[in-house]
C-alpha atoms as a printed R data frame, in Angstrom:
    type eleno elety resid chain resno       x      y      z
1   ATOM     1    CA   MET     A     1 103.651 45.871 60.664
2   ATOM     2    CA   THR     A     2 105.527 43.972 63.595
3   ATOM     3    CA   LYS     A     3 102.606 41.514 64.337
4   ATOM     4    CA   ALA     A     4  99.665 40.780 62.277
5   ATOM     5    CA   HIS     A     5  96.444 40.884 64.317
6   ATOM     6    CA   TYR     A     6  92.948 41.030 62.933
7   ATOM     7    CA   TYR     A     7  91.584 43.392 65.614
8   ATOM     8    CA   ASP     A     8  94.497 45.356 67.148
9   ATOM     9    CA   PRO     A     9  97.650 44.948 64.990
10  ATOM    10    CA   ASP     A    10 100.963 46.429 66.278
11  ATOM    11    CA   ILE     A    11 102.596 49.243 63.991
12  ATOM    12    CA   ASN     A    12 106.309 49.194 63.445
13  ATOM    13    CA   VAL     A    13 107.961 51.759 66.027
14  ATOM    14    CA   THR     A    14 109.775 53.602 63.435
15  ATOM    15    CA   TYR     A    15 106.732 53.940 61.072
16  ATOM    16    CA   GLN     A    16 104.472 55.212 64.050
17  ATOM    17    CA   GLU     A    17 107.274 57.800 65.085
18  ATOM    18    CA   PHE     A    18 107.339 59.018 61.331
19  ATOM    19    CA   ALA     A    19 103.534 59.081 61.459
20  ATOM    20    CA   CYS     A    20 103.440 61.192 64.687
21  ATOM    21    CA   HIS     A    21 106.039 63.633 63.470
22  ATOM    22    CA   TYR     A    22 103.832 64.559 60.337
23  ATOM    23    CA   GLY     A    23 100.516 64.330 62.311
24  ATOM    24    CA   ILE     A    24  99.078 61.421 60.256
25  ATOM    25    CA   ALA     A    25  97.197 58.326 61.220
26  ATOM    26    CA   VAL     A    26  98.307 54.762 60.133
27  ATOM    27    CA   VAL     A    27  95.469 52.503 59.696
28  ATOM    28    CA   PRO     A    28  96.770 48.917 58.721
29  ATOM    29    CA   ALA     A    29  94.956 46.932 56.238
30  ATOM    30    CA   ARG     A    30  93.838 43.488 56.916
31  ATOM    31    CA   SER     A    31  96.234 40.558 56.102
32  ATOM    32    CA   LEU     A    32  95.740 39.098 52.588
33  ATOM    33    CA   LYS     A    33  92.950 41.586 51.683
34  ATOM    34    CA   PRO     A    34  94.226 43.821 48.724
35  ATOM    35    CA   ARG     A    35  90.782 45.485 48.423
36  ATOM    36    CA   ASP     A    36  91.428 47.358 51.715
37  ATOM    37    CA   LYS     A    37  94.210 49.339 49.935
38  ATOM    38    CA   ALA     A    38  92.869 49.212 46.316
39  ATOM    39    CA   LYS     A    39  93.794 52.838 45.489
40  ATOM    40    CA   VAL     A    40  97.376 52.047 46.498
41  ATOM    41    CA   GLU     A    41  97.429 48.837 44.526
42  ATOM    42    CA   VAL     A    42  96.165 50.422 41.294
43  ATOM    43    CA   GLY     A    43  98.621 53.478 41.962
44  ATOM    44    CA   VAL     A    44 101.507 51.083 41.972
45  ATOM    45    CA   GLN     A    45 100.309 49.346 38.879
46  ATOM    46    CA   GLY     A    46  99.877 52.719 36.967
47  ATOM    47    CA   ILE     A    47 103.627 53.700 38.056
48  ATOM    48    CA   GLN     A    48 104.944 50.393 36.909
49  ATOM    49    CA   ARG     A    49 103.321 50.579 33.530
50  ATOM    50    CA   ARG     A    50 103.397 54.257 32.607
51  ATOM    51    CA   ILE     A    51 106.683 55.294 34.068
52  ATOM    52    CA   LEU     A    52 109.055 52.366 34.983
53  ATOM    53    CA   ALA     A    53 108.282 50.207 31.832
54  ATOM    54    CA   PRO     A    54 109.368 52.950 29.251
55  ATOM    55    CA   LEU     A    55 112.629 53.204 31.194
56  ATOM    56    CA   ARG     A    56 113.395 49.600 31.858
57  ATOM    57    CA   GLU     A    57 116.048 49.284 29.099
58  ATOM    58    CA   GLN     A    58 117.907 52.624 29.877
59  ATOM    59    CA   THR     A    59 121.006 52.831 32.154
60  ATOM    60    CA   PHE     A    60 121.361 55.688 34.499
61  ATOM    61    CA   PHE     A    61 124.624 56.965 36.397
62  ATOM    62    CA   SER     A    62 123.338 59.470 38.767
63  ATOM    63    CA   VAL     A    63 120.064 60.524 40.564
64  ATOM    64    CA   ALA     A    64 119.922 63.719 38.689
65  ATOM    65    CA   GLU     A    65 119.886 61.821 35.492
66  ATOM    66    CA   ILE     A    66 117.124 59.574 36.753
67  ATOM    67    CA   ASN     A    67 115.063 62.562 37.827
68  ATOM    68    CA   ARG     A    68 115.532 64.195 34.289
69  ATOM    69    CA   ALA     A    69 114.165 60.958 32.839
70  ATOM    70    CA   LEU     A    70 111.264 60.683 35.161
71  ATOM    71    CA   ALA     A    71 109.931 64.216 35.084
72  ATOM    72    CA   PRO     A    72 108.285 64.043 31.518
73  ATOM    73    CA   LEU     A    73 106.698 60.784 32.227
74  ATOM    74    CA   LEU     A    74 105.428 61.742 35.615
75  ATOM    75    CA   LYS     A    75 103.968 64.864 34.320
76  ATOM    76    CA   ALA     A    76 102.243 63.027 31.472
77  ATOM    77    CA   TYR     A    77 100.919 60.437 33.826
78  ATOM    78    CA   ASN     A    78  99.372 62.959 36.118
79  ATOM    79    CA   GLU     A    79  97.647 64.874 33.373
80  ATOM    80    CA   ARG     A    80  96.440 61.838 31.689
81  ATOM    81    CA   PRO     A    81  92.597 62.004 31.631
82  ATOM    82    CA   PHE     A    82  90.447 59.485 33.681
83  ATOM    83    CA   LYS     A    83  88.404 57.135 31.652
84  ATOM    84    CA   ASN     A    84  85.282 57.226 33.867
85  ATOM    85    CA   LEU     A    85  85.609 60.479 35.792
86  ATOM    86    CA   LEU     A    86  86.062 64.177 34.879
87  ATOM    87    CA   GLY     A    87  89.573 65.557 35.029
88  ATOM    88    CA   CYS     A    88  93.094 63.857 35.838
89  ATOM    89    CA   ARG     A    89  95.163 63.246 38.845
90  ATOM    90    CA   LEU     A    90  96.588 66.666 38.712
91  ATOM    91    CA   SER     A    91  93.177 68.298 38.713
92  ATOM    92    CA   GLN     A    92  91.952 66.034 41.715
93  ATOM    93    CA   PHE     A    93  95.036 67.031 43.568
94  ATOM    94    CA   GLU     A    94  94.450 70.803 43.003
95  ATOM    95    CA   GLU     A    95  90.936 70.404 43.975
96  ATOM    96    CA   ILE     A    96  90.906 68.145 46.932
97  ATOM    97    CA   ASP     A    97  94.214 67.430 48.322
98  ATOM    98    CA   LYS     A    98  96.133 70.830 47.953
99  ATOM    99    CA   PRO     A    99  93.569 72.846 50.110
100 ATOM   100    CA   ALA     A   100  93.851 70.406 52.874
101 ATOM   101    CA   LEU     A   101  97.603 70.344 53.113
102 ATOM   102    CA   ARG     A   102  99.347 71.637 56.041
103 ATOM   103    CA   PRO     A   103 102.826 73.203 56.759
104 ATOM   104    CA   LEU     A   104 105.639 70.869 57.289
105 ATOM   105    CA   PRO     A   105 106.963 70.594 60.788
106 ATOM   106    CA   VAL     A   106 109.675 73.168 61.642
107 ATOM   107    CA   GLU     A   107 112.079 70.321 62.358
108 ATOM   108    CA   ARG     A   108 112.980 67.849 59.843
109 ATOM   109    CA   TYR     A   109 112.140 64.089 60.496
110 ATOM   110    CA   ALA     A   110 114.960 62.150 61.836
111 ATOM   111    CA   TYR     A   111 114.967 58.435 60.870
112 ATOM   112    CA   ALA     A   112 115.462 56.192 64.082
113 ATOM   113    CA   ASP     A   113 116.092 52.644 64.526
114 ATOM   114    CA   TRP     A   114 114.794 50.853 67.697
115 ATOM   115    CA   LYS     A   115 116.573 48.009 69.578
116 ATOM   116    CA   VAL     A   116 116.015 46.148 72.795
117 ATOM   117    CA   ALA     A   117 119.100 45.544 74.892
118 ATOM   118    CA   THR     A   118 120.196 44.562 78.157
119 ATOM   119    CA   VAL     A   119 122.367 46.589 80.360
120 ATOM   120    CA   GLY     A   120 125.634 44.831 81.336
121 ATOM   121    CA   ILE     A   121 127.317 44.520 84.689
122 ATOM   122    CA   ASP     A   122 129.513 47.543 83.726
123 ATOM   123    CA   TYR     A   123 126.175 49.638 83.294
124 ATOM   124    CA   HIS     A   124 126.879 49.972 79.492
125 ATOM   125    CA   VAL     A   125 124.772 48.951 76.507
126 ATOM   126    CA   GLY     A   126 126.222 48.055 73.142
127 ATOM   127    CA   PHE     A   127 125.394 49.112 69.742
128 ATOM   128    CA   GLU     A   128 127.607 48.316 66.737
129 ATOM   129    CA   LYS     A   129 130.506 47.441 68.956
130 ATOM   130    CA   HIS     A   130 130.477 50.733 70.981
131 ATOM   131    CA   TYR     A   131 129.270 50.925 74.465
132 ATOM   132    CA   TYR     A   132 127.156 53.673 75.978
133 ATOM   133    CA   SER     A   133 126.764 54.261 79.798
134 ATOM   134    CA   VAL     A   134 123.270 54.472 81.523
135 ATOM   135    CA   PRO     A   135 122.807 55.079 85.233
136 ATOM   136    CA   TYR     A   136 124.080 52.005 87.205
137 ATOM   137    CA   ILE     A   137 120.918 51.411 89.119
138 ATOM   138    CA   HIS     A   138 119.640 49.909 85.774
139 ATOM   139    CA   VAL     A   139 122.212 47.183 85.630
140 ATOM   140    CA   ARG     A   140 120.858 43.906 84.078
141 ATOM   141    CA   LYS     A   141 117.614 45.591 83.160
142 ATOM   142    CA   LYS     A   142 116.081 45.535 79.753
143 ATOM   143    CA   VAL     A   143 116.092 48.870 77.968
144 ATOM   144    CA   THR     A   144 115.165 50.169 74.503
145 ATOM   145    CA   LEU     A   145 117.694 52.146 72.337
146 ATOM   146    CA   ARG     A   146 116.678 54.790 69.845
147 ATOM   147    CA   ILE     A   147 119.424 55.258 67.361
148 ATOM   148    CA   THR     A   148 119.564 58.184 64.832
149 ATOM   149    CA   ALA     A   149 122.430 59.177 62.644
150 ATOM   150    CA   GLN     A   150 123.663 61.590 65.407
151 ATOM   151    CA   THR     A   151 122.419 60.095 68.715
152 ATOM   152    CA   VAL     A   152 121.909 57.194 70.799
153 ATOM   153    CA   GLU     A   153 119.101 57.418 73.434
154 ATOM   154    CA   VAL     A   154 118.179 54.759 76.154
155 ATOM   155    CA   PHE     A   155 114.680 54.438 77.476
156 ATOM   156    CA   TYR     A   156 113.436 52.471 80.346
157 ATOM   157    CA   GLN     A   157 109.716 52.013 80.884
158 ATOM   158    CA   ASN     A   158 109.138 54.774 78.270
159 ATOM   159    CA   ALA     A   159 111.323 57.082 80.165
160 ATOM   160    CA   ARG     A   160 114.587 58.347 78.749
161 ATOM   161    CA   ILE     A   161 117.476 57.569 81.070
162 ATOM   162    CA   ALA     A   162 120.545 58.424 78.978
163 ATOM   163    CA   ALA     A   163 121.415 60.170 75.731
164 ATOM   164    CA   HIS     A   164 124.716 60.073 73.817
165 ATOM   165    CA   SER     A   165 126.267 61.316 70.637
166 ATOM   166    CA   ARG     A   166 126.626 58.288 68.361
167 ATOM   167    CA   GLU     A   167 130.182 57.364 68.093
168 ATOM   168    CA   THR     A   168 132.118 54.919 65.772
169 ATOM   169    CA   LYS     A   169 132.777 51.267 66.453
170 ATOM   170    CA   TYR     A   170 135.180 49.903 69.288
171 ATOM   171    CA   GLY     A   171 135.171 52.072 72.477
172 ATOM   172    CA   PHE     A   172 133.211 53.393 75.264
173 ATOM   173    CA   THR     A   173 131.198 56.594 76.082
174 ATOM   174    CA   THR     A   174 130.787 57.053 79.824
175 ATOM   175    CA   LEU     A   175 129.236 59.839 81.816
176 ATOM   176    CA   GLU     A   176 130.504 60.338 85.294
177 ATOM   177    CA   GLN     A   177 127.011 61.127 86.508
178 ATOM   178    CA   HIS     A   178 126.263 57.456 85.902
179 ATOM   179    CA   MET     A   179 128.890 56.472 88.390
180 ATOM   180    CA   PRO     A   180 127.960 58.104 91.760
181 ATOM   181    CA   PRO     A   181 130.706 57.686 94.597
182 ATOM   182    CA   ALA     A   182 128.668 54.879 96.247
183 ATOM   183    CA   HIS     A   183 128.769 52.911 93.009
184 ATOM   184    CA   GLN     A   184 131.142 50.060 94.026
185 ATOM   185    CA   ALA     A   185 129.271 49.515 97.234
186 ATOM   186    CA   GLN     A   186 125.993 48.903 95.246
187 ATOM   187    CA   VAL     A   187 126.829 46.817 92.200
188 ATOM   188    CA   GLU     A   188 127.578 43.174 92.154
189 ATOM   189    CA   TRP     A   189 130.916 43.444 90.458
190 ATOM   190    CA   THR     A   190 133.826 45.426 91.834
191 ATOM   191    CA   PRO     A   191 137.696 45.646 90.933
192 ATOM   192    CA   ASP     A   192 138.601 43.979 94.108
193 ATOM   193    CA   ARG     A   193 136.199 41.098 93.421
194 ATOM   194    CA   LEU     A   194 137.508 40.559 89.943
195 ATOM   195    CA   ILE     A   195 141.227 40.379 91.074
196 ATOM   196    CA   ALA     A   196 140.363 38.192 93.912
197 ATOM   197    CA   TRP     A   197 138.572 35.630 91.399
198 ATOM   198    CA   ALA     A   198 141.679 35.973 89.048
199 ATOM   199    CA   LYS     A   199 144.003 35.042 91.945
200 ATOM   200    CA   LYS     A   200 142.285 31.535 92.136
201 ATOM   201    CA   THR     A   201 143.752 31.000 88.767
202 ATOM   202    CA   GLY     A   202 147.260 32.472 89.605
203 ATOM   203    CA   PRO     A   203 149.188 35.576 90.299
204 ATOM   204    CA   LEU     A   204 149.853 36.262 86.605
205 ATOM   205    CA   THR     A   205 146.190 36.102 85.827
206 ATOM   206    CA   ALA     A   206 145.557 38.665 88.475
207 ATOM   207    CA   GLU     A   207 148.141 40.946 87.180
208 ATOM   208    CA   LEU     A   208 146.447 40.710 83.726
209 ATOM   209    CA   ILE     A   209 143.011 41.684 85.057
210 ATOM   210    CA   GLN     A   210 144.624 44.633 86.839
211 ATOM   211    CA   GLY     A   211 146.333 45.602 83.689
212 ATOM   212    CA   ALA     A   212 143.132 45.418 81.801
213 ATOM   213    CA   MET     A   213 141.405 47.691 84.055
214 ATOM   214    CA   ASP     A   214 144.253 50.041 84.276
215 ATOM   215    CA   ALA     A   215 144.214 50.315 80.547
216 ATOM   216    CA   ARG     A   216 140.768 52.100 80.593
217 ATOM   217    CA   PRO     A   217 139.783 55.503 81.863
218 ATOM   218    CA   PHE     A   218 137.281 53.838 84.326
219 ATOM   219    CA   PRO     A   219 137.749 50.357 85.581
220 ATOM   220    CA   GLN     A   220 133.997 49.386 85.017
221 ATOM   221    CA   GLN     A   221 134.792 49.767 81.346
222 ATOM   222    CA   ALA     A   222 136.870 46.625 81.453
223 ATOM   223    CA   PHE     A   223 134.536 44.470 83.712
224 ATOM   224    CA   ARG     A   224 132.935 42.933 80.532
225 ATOM   225    CA   ALA     A   225 136.305 41.985 79.086
226 ATOM   226    CA   CYS     A   226 137.695 40.973 82.518
227 ATOM   227    CA   LEU     A   227 134.798 38.462 83.008
228 ATOM   228    CA   GLY     A   228 135.294 37.032 79.388
229 ATOM   229    CA   ILE     A   229 139.077 36.486 80.081
230 ATOM   230    CA   LEU     A   230 138.241 34.745 83.379
231 ATOM   231    CA   ARG     A   231 135.772 32.386 81.867
232 ATOM   232    CA   LEU     A   232 138.297 31.309 79.250
233 ATOM   233    CA   GLY     A   233 139.799 29.485 82.142
234 ATOM   234    CA   LYS     A   234 136.807 27.145 82.282
235 ATOM   235    CA   GLN     A   235 137.128 26.605 78.682
236 ATOM   236    CA   TYR     A   236 140.853 26.008 78.270
237 ATOM   237    CA   GLY     A   237 141.915 25.184 81.660
238 ATOM   238    CA   GLU     A   238 143.343 27.547 84.414
239 ATOM   239    CA   ASP     A   239 146.935 26.350 83.847
240 ATOM   240    CA   ARG     A   240 146.776 27.423 80.260
241 ATOM   241    CA   LEU     A   241 145.106 30.662 81.165
242 ATOM   242    CA   GLU     A   242 147.847 31.417 83.566
243 ATOM   243    CA   ASN     A   243 150.556 30.641 80.841
244 ATOM   244    CA   THR     A   244 148.585 32.929 78.461
245 ATOM   245    CA   ALA     A   245 148.795 35.655 81.167
246 ATOM   246    CA   LYS     A   246 152.515 35.452 81.353
247 ATOM   247    CA   ARG     A   247 152.705 35.885 77.489
248 ATOM   248    CA   ALA     A   248 149.994 38.746 77.452
249 ATOM   249    CA   LEU     A   249 151.901 40.605 80.145
250 ATOM   250    CA   ALA     A   250 155.221 40.288 78.281
251 ATOM   251    CA   LEU     A   251 153.566 41.688 75.097
252 ATOM   252    CA   ALA     A   252 151.609 44.315 77.125
253 ATOM   253    CA   THR     A   253 148.302 43.214 75.533
254 ATOM   254    CA   PHE     A   254 145.062 43.217 77.698
255 ATOM   255    CA   ARG     A   255 142.245 42.827 75.226
256 ATOM   256    CA   TYR     A   256 139.943 39.940 75.309
257 ATOM   257    CA   ASP     A   257 140.414 38.914 71.620
258 ATOM   258    CA   SER     A   258 144.057 38.962 72.006
259 ATOM   259    CA   ILE     A   259 143.901 36.546 75.026
260 ATOM   260    CA   GLU     A   260 141.551 34.193 73.203
261 ATOM   261    CA   SER     A   261 143.687 34.172 70.152
262 ATOM   262    CA   ILE     A   262 146.733 33.172 72.169
263 ATOM   263    CA   LEU     A   263 144.866 30.208 73.475
264 ATOM   264    CA   LYS     A   264 143.216 29.242 70.316
265 ATOM   265    CA   LYS     A   265 146.498 29.201 68.565
266 ATOM   266    CA   ARG     A   266 148.236 27.331 71.459
267 ATOM   267    CA   LEU     A   267 150.862 30.047 71.611
268 ATOM   268    CA   ASP     A   268 150.713 29.751 75.427
269 ATOM   269    CA   GLU     A   269 152.574 26.434 74.899
270 ATOM   270    CA   GLN     A   270 155.520 28.034 73.227
271 ATOM   271    CA   PRO     A   271 158.361 29.903 74.776
272 ATOM   272    CA   LEU     A   272 158.557 33.536 74.463
273 ATOM   273    CA   PRO     A   273 161.127 34.991 72.131
274 ATOM   274    CA   ASN     A   274 163.337 36.154 74.886
275 ATOM   275    CA   GLU     A   275 163.340 32.858 76.669
276 ATOM   276    CA   THR     A   276 164.760 30.980 73.745
277 ATOM   277    CA   LYS     A   277 168.404 30.184 74.666
278 ATOM   278    CA   THR     A   278 171.038 29.154 71.940
279 ATOM   279    CA   THR     A   279 173.119 26.316 73.335
280 ATOM   280    CA   LEU     A   280 176.411 26.331 71.800
281 ATOM   281    CA   PRO     A   281 178.162 22.841 71.289
282 ATOM   282    CA   ALA     A   282 181.144 21.876 73.443
283 ATOM   283    CA   LYS     A   283 183.227 20.944 70.496
284 ATOM   284    CA   HIS     A   284 183.307 22.887 67.133
285 ATOM   285    CA   ALA     A   285 185.647 23.245 64.195
286 ATOM   286    CA   ASN     A   286 185.750 26.921 64.843
287 ATOM   287    CA   LEU     A   287 186.301 26.722 68.708
288 ATOM   288    CA   ARG     A   288 190.219 26.613 68.980
289 ATOM   289    CA   GLY     A   289 190.415 26.490 72.834
290 ATOM   290    CA   PRO     A   290 193.055 27.795 75.282
291 ATOM   291    CA   LYS     A   291 195.753 25.570 74.067
292 ATOM   292    CA   TYR     A   292 195.863 27.468 70.707
293 ATOM   293    CA   TYR     A   293 197.081 30.632 72.223
294 ATOM   294    CA   LYS     A   294 199.998 28.869 74.044
């Protein structure tokens, strides 16, 4: 349940997808009404008393070991005669449930998480620090992600607009069809606009922004980082950002976290290693002078 409502409760999307896959219906019980699911409550109680309680003081080191311990207890529980009815749980299953069973679906159920996200100005959406492209016309729109162990799908108004293989953290997955030739004329941010904004801070900042875009296969992949770098100028001051750009260019580092780290540690106020000059004293015991060689 995602929202408790007396008449029309919402069902968790993942749970509903599971039910649709197996062709079953989910009928939520009322809140704080255990009698609506008495069979479930009693079943849990029976499992706890007849199966879990006898094993509570044992320690297991593998799933196979647990299964071996559960098997005889589960068999005894299912074959235990009812007190007020004829038969047992096993006989009831054989008589009522088994004839109604249907074959399992051809494809196995794939567990999926769902997440709402906003498409960035670089027309990518993020999940676990990896960014996936969507058609650029959806910039700044709210979309829904469906994430499985292998895929990341993007939906807008219940229509799938993108699908990618799920990747590890830190990186971009970009499809060229999401970047039509007219892209730069139709989105709000462009490389030229970012560089023009950077030039207001200083030439080194502009060079840093250009380097950040050149370091990616597509300039748009760096838009998010470039905006973050430029906004650091408001937080720390434009003079410090310009000095930081000088240091970052010398170190050939263009990532946002590196720029932010330089500012936080005030490294921009320290000279670069190759700028440190050693000044020798005019007089020293080891300096003999030209008269010594006459």
